[in-house]
N, C-alpha and C positions, 0 to 999 in steps of 0.2 A: 520766367524769373521774376518780372513785372506783377504777373497775376497771381503767382501763389508763393514763391521763395521770399520775395520781398516783403509781403504782408505777412507771412508768418515771422520772419526775422524782426519786423517792428511789434508783433504780438508778444513775443518772447521777451523783446526789451523792455516793453510796456509793463509785462508782468513783473519783471525783476525789480525794476526802478521804481514805478509808480504804484502797483498792484501791492507788492511786497516790500516797499520801501527800502530795497536792498538789505532786506534781513535776511542773513544766511540760515536762520533757524526755520525760515518759511519754505515751503516747497511750491514748485510748479508744475504741475501735472499735464502731460501732452499725451492724447489718444489720436492716434492716426488709424485711418481705413485707407488702403491704397488698391485702386483696380486699374486695369487698362482704360476704364471708362473715366478715372478721375479721382479724387482725393477728398477726404472730409476729415478735418483736423479740428481738435478742440484743446484750446490753451486755457488751463485753469490755475488761478492764482489763489492765496490766502490770504488777500487784504481785505478791505471795508468795502469794496465795490464803488459804482457810481450810475448815477442816474443816466443811462444809455439813451433813452428816448428824449428827455429833455436837451442832453448834449447834442443829439443828431439834429433835433428841431433847430436849435441855434445855428448848427453848421449849415443847415438849408436855408435858414434866413440871414446867413452872412454875417452873423453877430459874431465876437470874439468868445467863441463856444469853449476854448481849452483853458484848463487849470494850469497844465504844465509847460506852458509856452511849446507847445507840440503841434503837429499838423498830421496827425493819425488818422482821423477821419478823412482828412481830403485824400491821403495815399490809398485807403481802403476804397472809396467812392470812384477813384480812378482804375483801379485794376478790375479784372474781369471775372475775379472769382465772388461770391456771395458771402457777406460777412454779417454775421448777428451775434447778439449779446445776450448771454443767459445768466441766471443765477446772482442777479442783482449787480450785473456788470464784472462779475469776476471771472467768467467764462466767455471767451470769444469762439465762435464756430467759423470756420473758413470752407467754403464748399467750392471746388473747381472742376469743371468739366473741360478739358481741352477740345480744340477742334482737330480730329485726327484725319490724316490722310488715308486711303484706301489700303496702302500696305501695312497702315498702323491699326486697322479696324480689328476687332476680335476675330482671332483664328488665324491670324497673321503670325509667322514664326517669330520669337522672342529673341532679342540681341543676348548673346551670352556676355560674361562678365568682361571678356577681353576684347570686344568688338567695340569700335566708335560708333557711338550715337550720331545719328544724322542730325545736323544743327543748320538753321537757315543763315544765309551770310548777314552779319551783322558787324559795325565797326568801322575802322579805317578803311576807306575806299582805295588805298595803296599798297603795294607790297611791302613787306615787312623788310629791315635791313638785312642784309649779310651782317655778321657782327663786326667786320672790319673791312677795310679795302686795301687794295696793294699787298704788300708782302702778308702772306699768311691767310691771304681772304681764302683761298680754296679750303682750307683746313676748319673754317669756322662757319661754312655756310650750313643751314640747317639739313640734317639728314632726312629724306622722303619718308613719308610712313610706312610705304611699302617697300623701302629698298633696304639692303643690308641683311648680311646672315645672321646678325646678333638679335634682330627683332623678335625671331620665335623664343630665344632664350629670355629676354629680359620681360616677355609676355607670359611666361610660364611660372603659373603661382608657386609650384613644387620647387622649382629651380630657385627662384628667388628667396623663397623660404629657408631654403637650407643654405644659401649663400648669407643671407642675413645671420642665421644661427651659427655660422662658423666664423664670420667676419667681423662682426660688430659687436664691441667690447661688452656692452650691456648684456648680450644673448649668450655670447661665446663663453662668458664667464661665469654663467649660470645665476646672474642677478635676474634674469627674466627669462621667460621661454616664449615662443611663438606658438598659439593654439591652431591659428588658421591664418592664411594669406590669400586676398583676393586681389587681383589685378584689374584695373579700368584705364583702358587706353584712351585717351583723350586727346583732341584738338584744341578745343574752347571753341565759344561762339565766334571769334574775331581771328579765326586761324593763328591763334597766339602760340600753339604748340608749347605750352607752359610744362608739360610733361606727363608721364604716365603716373596715375595715383596707385599706390600700395597699401591695401586696407589690412591692418594687422589685428587679429585678437590676442590680448596678453594678459594671462591669469593674474589676478593681484596677488600680491605677498601678504602672507600673516592674515589669511581671511578676507581680505578687501576684494572687492568686486571685478569682474573682468574689464578690462580697457580696451578701447579702440584707438589704435594710433594710426595716421594717415602720413606715409611718405611720398613725396613728390620726386619722380626720377627724370633727370634729363640725359638723355644720349647724346653725345658730341659726335662730331665728325670725325677726331681723333683722340688719343689719349692725351697727347699733350695740351689740346684745347681744355678737356676735361681737368686737368690737372691746375691749370691756370684758374679757371671757373673756381674749383675746389680750395685754392690757397687763397685767392682773393677774397672769397666770401667768409673764409675762417677769419683772416685778419681783420676785416672791417666789423664782422660781429663782434670779435674780442675786444674790438676799440670803442664798443659801444656808440656807432656814430651818430644815432638819433634815437630819441624815445618816441616820437610820434610816428616816425618812418622806420620801420625795423629791417634788418636783415635776417632772412631765414637761416635756421642753424643747418649746416652741412652735416650729414651724419657719415657718408662713407664713400668712398670710391672702391667697387668691389675688384679683388683681384682677378675674379672670373672674367670681368667684364670692365678694364679700366675706362672706357669712355662713357661709362655711366656714373652720374652724379646724384647723390641721394640726398634730399632735403627732409627735415622734419618740419614740413611746410604743407599747408592745404589750403591753396589759393582758391577763391570763389570766381571773381573776374578781373580781367584788367581795367585801368583807369577809364579807359574809353567808355568801355561798358558801363560802369559803374556811375559815370556822370552822364550817361545817356538814360539811365533809370532813376538817378536823383537830379534830372535837369533841371536845376534852379542856379541863379547867377550868383549867388550867394554861396552855394556848395562848389562851384568850380571855383570861386575866388579862394574858399578856405582851403581846398586841396592844393591850389598854387601857392598859397603861403606855406602850407606844411612842405611841398617839395622845395621851396626855396630855401627853407632853413635846413632842411637835410642836406642838400647840397652845399650848403657853406660849411656845414661840420665836415661833410666827407673832403673838401677842399682844404681844409685846415687841418686835416688829420695827419700826424707824422707816420702813419703806416707807409712800409715800403713794400712795393710790389716788385716780382721777378723782372718785369718788363720796367726797369727804373729809367732808362735812358727817353729822354722827351722826343717824341716824335714830329711833333708838328712846331718846327723851329726852321728859320733858314730856307733853305730850298724847298725843303718840304712842305712849308705853310705856304709858299708860292704856288705849289704844284696844286695845293687843296683849292686856291682861287681860281687857279686857271680852269680845273676841272669843273668848278662850279660854273664858270662862264660858258663852257661847253654845254653843260646841261640846259642852262638857260636858254642857249640859242635853238634848242630842240623844239621850244615853244612857238607856236604860231600865235603869238598875243602882240603886245604894245612892242613897236620898234625899237623903243628907246630903253626897254627892259634891261639889257646887258650892259648899255653906257652906264644907268645908273648904279647897277651894282658896280661896275668899275670904279665911279665915282666914290660911292660908298666904301670900298675897300682900300682907294688910296687915303680915305681918313684914317683908317686904323692902322695899314701897314704899307709901309715904303719899301719896295725891295732894295733900293739903294742906301737905306740908313742901316746903321751898325747898332745892334742891342736893341732892336725895336719889339724884337719876338717876344709873345706872351710869356710871363714868368709860370714855368712847369709847376704843377702841382698834382697830388693825386686825384686822379679822376677816373669817373666810369668807364668814359672812352666810346659807348657806343649808346649814349642816353636817348631816351625817347618815352612815350607812353606805353609803348610794349615792354617798357623794362618796370613797370609800376603795377602792383596787383593788390586787390581788396582781397583779404583773407577771410576765412570764416570766424575768425576770431575778432573781427571788427577793427583791424589795424591796417595799414597799407604797409607793403613791403617793396623794397628794391629787389631788382633780380637780375640774372644774367651778367656775370661779373668776369667773363673770359677777355674781355678787353680793357680789363683795368690797367693803369699805367699811368707814368708823369705825364703831364701834357697840358694843354690851354684850358683852363676851367671853363672859358666861354664856349667850348665844344658841348660840355654838357647843357649850359644854361640854354644855349641855342637851340638845341635838340628837343628840350622841354616845351620852349616858347613855338617852335615850329609847329609841334603837333598841337598846342592850343590853338594856333591860327587855324589849322586844318580843321579842329573840332568846331570853332566858333562859326567858321564857314558852313561847315556841313550842315550845321543846327540853324544857320541863317540869322544868327545873333553876333554880328561882326561888332556892335557897340560894347560887348562884353570882354572883347579881346584886350582892347587898350586898358581897361579897367583891371581885369585879371592878370595881364602882365606888368601891370606897375605893382601891383599887390606881390607878385612873385618876385621882382627884382627888389622891391623894398625890404622884403624879410630876407631874401638873400644878403643884400648889403648889410642888413644889420646885425648878421652873425658873422660875415665873412672876414678874412684877415685883409684881403684886398678887394675893396669895393669894385663895381663894375657900372660904367656909365651906359646911358642910354643909347647912345651911338655905337657903343660897342655891343650891346646885346642885339641891336638891329642888324648888326653886321653878322654876328653868330647865327641869328635866326634865319638869315637870307641864304648863309652857307649851308646849313642846315637843309633849309628847303631845296636848294640846289642839289643836294645830294642825295635826297629822298626823290627828286624827280628823277635823277640818274638811274633810281632801281625800276622805274617803270619802262618796260620792255619796249612798248608803243606807245607813247603819249598821244599820238594821233588818233588813235582807237581807243584809248582809255576815257574816262570823265573829262572830257577836253574842257569844258567849260569851267568845272571846278580846279582843274590844273592850272587852267589861263588865271582865275582868281587868286588861287593861292601863289603862284609865282609873282602876280602883279602886286599883291597886297604885302608879301614878306618883307620887302625893304623900304616901303614908302609909308607903311602905318606909322602913326606919331606916337 
C-alpha cells in the first residue's frame, strides 16, 4: 500500500486538484500495465504542468519546494516505487516491483477471485473484540472464515447475482441489471474481517457507459444480530450523523441468507492501518478531532434503537468495573495498578450513591478503531452497528482513547497521546449536549483498556511489555 497504492492515490489527487484545477471538463488519463513481476502506471492530466526538475532539486536541498502546501515529493521519495515526471510535469510514471516469495514467483498457481490473498500481519497487536459481552455475546462473535455452511453460498458469484437480481429493488424492478458479479473474500491486513467484496458490472441506461459497483457483505453469527446491524445503520444514515465521518448505506439483507448484511461501501483500510501509512502527528490529531465531532453528533441524535433499555447503569455498571479490576490483576506489572484503578473509579462512580449512573444516550456500544474505516472515496466511515443502544457515552469515547493510546505506544510516540486525546475531547465537548470531563475520560479509557486486556487469552505469552505499558499508562496519563 505504501509503495504503490498510496503514491497512486496522491498522483490522482494532484492531477485532479492541481493539474486540472478541479475543472470537470479536463480529463485524467490513467494507463496501467500489470504483471506478476510488478506494475507500470502513468497518470496524465491536462493542466499547465510544472518544472519537476527544479522542484525536486529544492526538495533535495530541503527548501520550501512546494507550491500548494503539499508534501507529495516526500511521499514519493519514501515509497519503494520508482517515480518520474514526463510531458512537462503533466504525466507521473510509477514503476513498482514487489519482493516476491518463492510461492509467488512466475509459474506458481494464481489465486482465484474467491480465495483470500495472503497478507502480512499488520496492525493492532491485540485480539479484536467480540461485539459485546455478557448476554448475547455468543451471538455476536465473529464467524471463522472456514466455518459455517453458508460460506460456499455467499462466495458463489452466480448465487449472489441471482439473489441481488430478485431481492434488491433497483434490480428486481428492472431499473438496472447485473451484467456480471465477482466475489473477493477478504480478511484485511489487520485481520479486520470487514467483509467480502462483491464487484458488480451494471450496464448504463440510455446509452451511458457500464458502471462498476462494489458491495461489502458482513456475515453475522445470527439473523438477529444481522437485523440489529442493518436497522441501526439505516437509522443512523437517515439521521445524517456526520458529514465528515459517514455511515455506509445498507443495501439489503437477503432472504436466502438473512445473516448477511450488504453495504454500498468499499472500505480501503481500517484507521490503524491508515495512520500507520500517514504516520504524522498532525494527521493523527486531525483524525481524532473528526471522530470526536462524529461521536458528539451520534450521542445527541434522537434516533431510537431496538435495544432502547440502558444496559450500563446500577448493578451492571458496577459489574463492568469489577470485571475490569479482574482483568488488570492478570498483568504482572506495577503492584498498585489495580488500587489506582479503584481510586479512579470511586471518583467517577460510587455504588452507594443514588442517581449517579451515566445519563444514557444513543451509543455505538462497541466502539474502537476497528469500527472506523477509510474508504476508497477518501472519506472515513463508522462500521459495525449491531451493538448500538442507549448507554453511557463515555464507553464510546473510552474505546477510541484506549486504541489511541495503544497506537501511540506501538509507534513509540507517547507524547502525541496527550495532545491528540485533548484535541479529541475538546472537539467532542464543543459539539456534545453533555460535555465530558478529563477525569471521566481517563476512567472510561482505563475501563476500555481493561476490557481489551480481557480479550487476550494468555497475557503472559502475548506482547508482555506492551501489555504492561498499555495497562500502566491508561489511567495515569495526564
